C-alpha positions in Angstrom: -31.2 -56.0 -237.6 -28.7 -58.3 -236.2 -30.1 -61.8 -236.2 -28.0 -64.7 -235.0 -24.2 -64.1 -235.1 -22.3 -67.1 -233.7 -18.7 -66.7 -232.4 -17.3 -69.7 -230.5 -20.9 -70.8 -229.7 -21.9 -67.5 -228.2 -24.9 -65.5 -229.6 -23.6 -61.9 -229.8 -24.8 -58.5 -230.7 -22.4 -55.9 -232.0 -23.3 -52.4 -231.1 -24.3 -50.2 -234.0 -24.5 -46.5 -233.9 -28.1 -45.4 -233.8 -29.7 -43.5 -236.7 -33.3 -42.6 -237.5 -33.4 -45.2 -240.2 -31.8 -48.1 -238.3 -34.0 -47.5 -235.2 -37.2 -46.9 -237.2 -38.6 -50.5 -236.8 -38.4 -50.0 -232.9 -39.3 -46.4 -232.5 -38.2 -42.8 -233.0 -35.1 -40.8 -232.1 -35.8 -37.7 -230.0 -33.4 -35.1 -231.4 -33.7 -31.8 -233.3 -30.8 -32.9 -235.6 -32.0 -33.0 -239.2 -35.4 -31.6 -238.4 -36.9 -28.3 -239.3 -38.8 -26.1 -236.9 -40.4 -22.8 -236.6 -39.4 -19.6 -234.7 -41.1 -18.9 -231.4 -40.7 -16.6 -228.4 -40.0 -13.5 -230.4 -37.2 -15.3 -232.3 -35.3 -16.5 -229.3 -36.0 -20.2 -229.9 -36.9 -22.6 -232.7 -39.6 -25.2 -231.9 -38.9 -28.6 -233.4 -41.8 -31.0 -233.1 -41.2 -34.6 -232.2 -43.4 -37.6 -232.7 -45.8 -37.7 -229.7 -45.4 -40.4 -227.1 -48.2 -43.0 -227.1 -49.3 -42.8 -223.5 -53.1 -41.9 -223.5 -54.6 -45.2 -224.7 -56.4 -47.6 -222.4 -57.2 -45.0 -219.8 -53.5 -44.1 -219.4 -52.0 -40.8 -218.5 -48.5 -39.4 -219.0 -45.9 -40.1 -216.3 -42.6 -38.2 -216.1 -39.9 -39.5 -213.9 -36.1 -39.5 -213.6 -34.2 -42.8 -213.7 -30.9 -42.5 -211.9 -28.8 -45.1 -213.9 -25.6 -46.8 -212.9 -23.1 -47.6 -215.6 -23.3 -50.9 -217.4 -20.0 -52.3 -218.6 -19.5 -54.1 -221.9 -19.6 -56.9 -222.8 -22.9 -57.6 -221.0 -25.3 -60.5 -221.2 -29.0 -59.9 -222.2 -31.1 -62.7 -220.6 -34.5 -61.1 -220.6 -36.5 -58.3 -222.3 -39.6 -56.4 -221.4 -42.3 -54.6 -223.4 -45.1 -52.2 -222.7 -48.2 -53.2 -224.5 -50.3 -50.2 -223.6 -48.0 -47.3 -224.3 -44.6 -46.1 -225.6 -41.6 -45.4 -223.4 -39.2 -42.5 -223.9 -35.7 -42.2 -222.5 -34.0 -38.7 -222.6 -30.5 -38.6 -221.2 -29.8 -35.6 -218.9 -26.2 -34.5 -219.0 -25.0 -36.2 -222.2 -25.0 -39.8 -220.8 -24.5 -42.4 -223.6 -26.6 -45.5 -223.4 -27.4 -48.8 -225.2 -30.8 -49.9 -226.5 -31.3 -53.6 -227.1 -34.6 -54.1 -228.9 -36.6 -56.7 -230.7 -40.0 -57.1 -232.5 -42.5 -59.9 -232.0 -46.1 -60.4 -231.0 -46.1 -63.2 -228.4 -42.4 -62.9 -227.5 -39.1 -61.4 -228.9 -38.3 -62.5 -232.4 -34.5 -63.2 -232.3 -34.3 -62.5 -236.0 -35.1 -58.8 -235.2 -32.9 -58.3 -232.1 -30.5 -55.4 -232.4 -28.3 -53.3 -230.1 -27.8 -49.6 -230.6 -25.3 -47.2 -229.1 -27.0 -43.9 -228.4 -24.8 -40.9 -227.7 -26.0 -38.6 -224.9 -27.1 -35.9 -227.3 -30.4 -37.6 -228.2 -33.1 -39.8 -226.7 -35.3 -42.6 -228.0 -39.0 -43.4 -227.9 -39.7 -47.2 -228.0 -43.0 -47.9 -229.6 -45.8 -49.7 -227.8 -45.2 -53.5 -227.9 -41.4 -53.3 -228.7 -39.4 -55.7 -226.7 -36.4 -54.1 -225.1 -33.8 -54.4 -222.3 -34.2 -52.1 -219.3 -32.1 -49.0 -219.4 -28.4 -49.6 -220.0 -26.4 -46.4 -219.4 -22.7 -46.5 -220.3 -21.9 -44.0 -217.6 -23.7 -43.0 -214.3 -26.3 -40.5 -215.1 -29.9 -39.4 -215.0 -32.6 -40.0 -217.6 -36.0 -38.3 -218.0 -38.5 -41.0 -218.7 -42.0 -40.5 -220.2 -44.3 -43.4 -220.1 -47.9 -44.4 -219.6 -49.3 -44.7 -216.1 -52.7 -46.3 -215.5 -54.7 -48.8 -213.4 -53.4 -51.7 -215.6 -49.7 -52.5 -215.0 -47.9 -52.2 -218.4 -44.7 -54.1 -218.2 -44.3 -57.7 -219.4 -40.9 -59.4 -218.8 -39.8 -62.6 -220.7 -36.6 -64.6 -221.0 -34.8 -64.3 -224.4 -35.8 -67.3 -226.5 -32.8 -69.6 -227.0 -30.8 -68.1 -224.1 -28.6 -65.1 -223.5 -27.0 -62.8 -226.0 -23.7 -61.0 -225.4 -23.6 -57.3 -226.3 -20.1 -56.1 -227.2 -18.4 -53.2 -228.9 
C-alpha cells in the first residue's frame, strides 16, 4: 500500500503491477493463472473456479453489462473515489485491454494510508470487495469490459472526494 509519497508538494501514486498478494486487501484477481482446475466437457476444457462475486445480499441480483471504456492517459489526477456497500464489482477486460485500479480501504471514507494504484494487464480481471473505495474504470486503451455487479432497489454507489485533495497516478 502506497501511503503518502510527496514529490514537489504533490501526492503521487506510482503504479505497481498487480498480483494476487498485493491486491488481496481490496479484492481478488480473476485469472486462471496459478490455479488448479478439473477436467470437464469430455476433456476439452479445464474448469477453474473463481471466488464468487458478492451480489446477492440485501435483495440484490446479478447484473452483467459491458462498459465501453475510453483510454485514460497517465499521469492522471484522482479527485474522488466510489464504493459499493451492498455488493462487489468485477471488471473483466474483453480483448486484452490493460487498465488501472486505484483502491483504498476505510469505513466512513477512504483511508489515504491504504490507497494504492495497480496496473492490470488485459489478461486478467479484478473483483473489488464490497465496501472497497475505488476510482471508476481507468482503461489504458480504448476497449470493452464485462462488468458483474449487484442490481437492486437500493442504489449502491457512494462517491466521495479524496481526503486531503487529489493524488496523481504515474508510471
